[in-house]
N, C-alpha and C positions, 0 to 999 in steps of 0.2 A: 564556579560557588552559581552561577542562576543557576543553574538543573537543581543544587541543592536546595535552592531557596522555593523554587517551583514545588517540589515534592513534596517541601517539610510546612513551608509555611502555607500558600494558596493554593494547595492541592486541602488543606482542613477547609480551604471558604468553601471552596465545591459542594465538598463530603457534604459540610454541614448545611450547608445549600438545598441537594439533591438527599436523600433519603430517600430513591430507587432503585439506584447507582446496581450495574453489575457486579460493580469491587465482594462490597458487600457478599454477593454471595460466594465466588469463588474461596473467598477466607473461608466461611462457615462451613460452604462444600470441603474446601479442602481437610480442613480442620479434620470433620464426619468422618470421611474417609483414611485418616493417618490413625485415627483412633477403631475404627469397625475396620479399615478394609476393607478391598477395593470396592467396589458393585457389579454387576456382571453383568451389566446396560452395556454396549455396541461406544467404546473411548471415538468416539468423533468431534471433533470441533469442542467444545466449550467442556465434554468434559475431560476432555485429554489435557485440556489449559487445566483441571481440576486435580488431575492427575499429578498433573510433573510440580507445583505449585505442594502435593502431598509431600512427593516427596521430602519439600524441603524440610519440614517440620521435626526431619532427625538430627536438623545439622543447625537450622534457630530456633528461637524462642517461638510458640506459636502467636506471632503478635499483627495485627494487622495491618502497622504503619513497619516492620521488617519485611514484611511480603513486600511492601507498595516499594521500600528501597530497591529491593533486589532489581525488580521488573524497573527501574529506573538506571539500574547501570548490565537491561539488560538494552535499554535503548541509547545509554548512550557507546555502548557499545556499537548501536546499527547505526549511529552517529559518522562513527570514524571508522567502519568501512564501506559509505557511501562517500567518505571523503580518501580512502582509500582507494577505491574502483575512478575518482574525480584524477589521481591520478598517475594510474596507468593511464588512461582514456586520454589524459591529454599531457600526461609526461609535466605536467606546474606542479612548484615543493611550495605554494604557496600555503600561505597557513589559512587562509581569510574563504577559502571554500569551506573550510571546517567553521572557524565562524556565523557563517552564512547558514552551515544547516542545520547545525546548531542551534542557532538563536533563534530560526524560526517560529513562532510561537506556534504553528499548529504541534508541529515535529515534536518542538518542548517541550509544550503541555502535552499532550499526547502519548509519546513514548516514554511519560514520567506517571501516569496511571498504577494501575491495579489491574492486571484483565489481559483481551490479549493485542492491543495493540503492539506493547511492545515487544513481544514474541511473534510478530507475525513482521514489523519493520526493519528487528533481525533479520530473517528468515531471507524478507528479500532483497535486506541487502548484500547478509552474501553471497544470494544467488547472480546476483547484480559483477557483485564481485570476481565471479565465477567466468563472467560471458564477459565479460572485457578481457581478462588474463588469457580468452582460449582462445587470444587474437592476436598472442606477447608472448608466446612460443611453450609456456607452462600448462601443455597438456591436460598433461593428472591432477596437476597442482586443482585448475579448473572446474575436471569432474569430480573431485571428492569437496570442491567446496557447492556448486550446482547442484549436485545432491542433495551435502545438505543440508543446503537452504532450499532450496526444495519437500522436500520431508518436513523440515518443521510447517514451512505454506499449508502444505498437504494437513496434519494434523492437526493448529489454528482454520486458517477455514481454503477446503478442500477445494473448490470453487474458481481460488486464487494461480496456484499448482498449474493453472490449465491457462491462466492467465497468462502468466511468465515465461511455462514453456515453450507457449502458441509465440508468445513474442522472439522469444531468443531464437524458435526455430525458421519465423516468414526471411527475420532482421539474417541468416545462417543463407540463406534462400537468397535475398535478394542481392547481396555481399558473400556470397560465398568463398569456403574457403577449406582446401583441406580435413585440416581436424576438427576448424571453427562448424564446421559443417555438419560433418556425422556427431559431433558432442549435440549439434543445436538437433536434428531428427532423433535422437537416442532420448532426449531431454523433452520432446514431446513427445514421443510415442511412450519413456515410463509415467506424465502427467496422463496421459489419453485412457491408459487400462486403468492407474488408479482412482481417476473421478470414475470410469467405467463403473470399477465395483462399482463403488461406494453410490453410486447415485442409477444402476441398471435398473432398479425396479419404474424407478417415477416416473425414465425414461419412457422404459417401450407402453407403459402408463396413458403417456402423453400424448403416443403414436398410434399408438391402438384408438383414442380417443379421436382421433387428430384433430385437441385445443390448447395448441399450442397457445392459441392468444390467448385463450381463457387462462393459462397457467403465468402468462404476464403480470395478465392481474391480477393473478392468487397474492405471487411472489411480493408483489410494489404494496398492495392495498397493505400486504405482510407488518411493515413500516407506518401507516398512519397511522400514528398514534400519540398522544405525545401533542403537550405546547406549540409546537413546533411543529404541529402536520399539518394537510390540505387533503383535500375533499382528493379519495380513492380514483383510479384512471384508470376509466371503460375506455378499451376496444372492441372496434366489430369489427375490422378488417387487418391483416395484416399489414395494407396499406397504413390504417392506422400508427401502428409499429411504424411503420417507414419514417414518418412525416413526424412522428412526436421522438424522435431517438437524437435528431440537432439539441432541439430545446433540453431532452431528461440530461445529451451530454450537458453541457454547459451549463446546467445546475450541482451533476453533480462535479465538475473543476474549480466553480468557481461563484460559486453558493453555499449561502445567504448573502448577497451585501450591502453594505452600508444604509442601515437599517430596518432589515428586514426582520431579527430578532433580536430580543427585547433583551439586556439583563448586559451586564457591562462584556460578561465573553460574548455573548453573541455582537456588541458592536466593534470586540477582539479583534473575531471572525469575518465581523465584512470591508476592518478595511483592513489586514492580512491581504482578504482575497481580491481586490482592490486592487491593492501593489500588486500580486499578482498579475492579475488578467489584464490590467498595463502594460506591466513589463514583458506578457507572453508577444502582446500585439507590437508590440515595438520587436522585439525578437526575433518575428515567422520574417520579415523580409526579408531580413540579415542571410536568415536561411535559409530562406528559399533560394538567395546568390551563392553559396557558399560551397563546397563539397564535400557530400554527404558522406562521412567514416561510418565503420559497421556502428562503436557506436549512437550515433546523430541516428541513426535508422534503428536501433532496437529502440530508443528511448517515446520515438515518437509510435511506433509500434503499436511500443505497451501502453502509452495516454490511450491510442485509440481503443484498442480491446479495453480497456479496465474502465473508459467510460463507457463503453459499449456494452458491456457488464451495468456498470453501476446506472447509468441511464436510469433503468429501471426497480433500481437498489434505494437512491436517493433522492428521485421527485417528493417522494409522498413526505419525506421528513427532513428538512434539514438538520434541523441540528444532527439528528446522525448522521446527515453529509461529511458533517464538521470533522465525525471522529473517524468515516469512512476515508477520505482525505487524505488523511495519515501514509497509506500506500501509493500516493501517485505523484503528492505535495515532490517528494527530492527529484522526480523527475522530469516537471517542471521546471524545478531550478535549476536543473541539467539541464531544459532548454537555453534560458537563460544566460545561464555562463558560454555556454556554444559559442552561443553567438556573437559576444563579448572577446570572448578569444575569436572568434572568422574575420569582426571585425580589426582586431590589432591582428590579425593576420594582413589584412588588406590592406590596414598601412605602415605595416612593416615592406612588403612587397617591393616599392615602386621605389620607394628609398631607395633600399638592394642596388634594386637597376640599375637608379645612376648610376 
């Protein structure tokens, strides 16, 4: 009911307030593709999403709201997969994690929009379930889930496939197991090859110019537009990049804080970030004292790699940062949940020893 209310009512106010949303272009371009055929240009990122939406018009009427509801169902499926991942990782059958993930404001809102967010969230959720399943004795199911999830991620935001696969592979190295280790390396090799094919020209050009610092400035400044934007970043050396990273990573993970972005949506995002920051701050000491399982190692590495990338994408525009953070909020919630599980286990063990 909550997702239905957000999709059919709250989203109307959001769409009425902002007339420049990507949702409108996704809809109009997908209708144009369905009527006039596919474009010969490269099908990466945005174009892939438009192609995917265009295929729906053979089943659905060309309605903006029908497409939006379809995306909301994809987001709901992602929430269910994250809950299933939690059950596989912890053995818990409680429905509370499902409610927490499903009702987290940023997840509930952004996974109900018409656009990339529900699709990439579903891909991350599916691949996450495969990662956890790979350690539970179901290698074929895990391989299929990780492969399908990475393919979805690659089609929507190619660089995120490399982030996810790298986190899986590194976690498999830190806590190796025969099947999981092989699957992790296979995942990273596939993602590296795919990302390399997509970006090989840009990478070669950057290396040839020796201008990695300048490239980071250009990428980051590309988001310095809109009412929530700040001044473009300027780096004079790689040392400046390293000094900036903690500030940028904190921004990507926990900003905007209350009062930084005006309006009802900004206030809600700020309150959610403040609560998330407090919960993660309280959870950190408990996690440091606990036994680090494979799911925890994977979650921590994913958050570090994600924040390392989005430190340069999210810092310039806090409004955009709220949308991007959908890719990491479930993992922040998982950290808090694992800390709670670890605390419960420590309370039970002394009682059992008595």
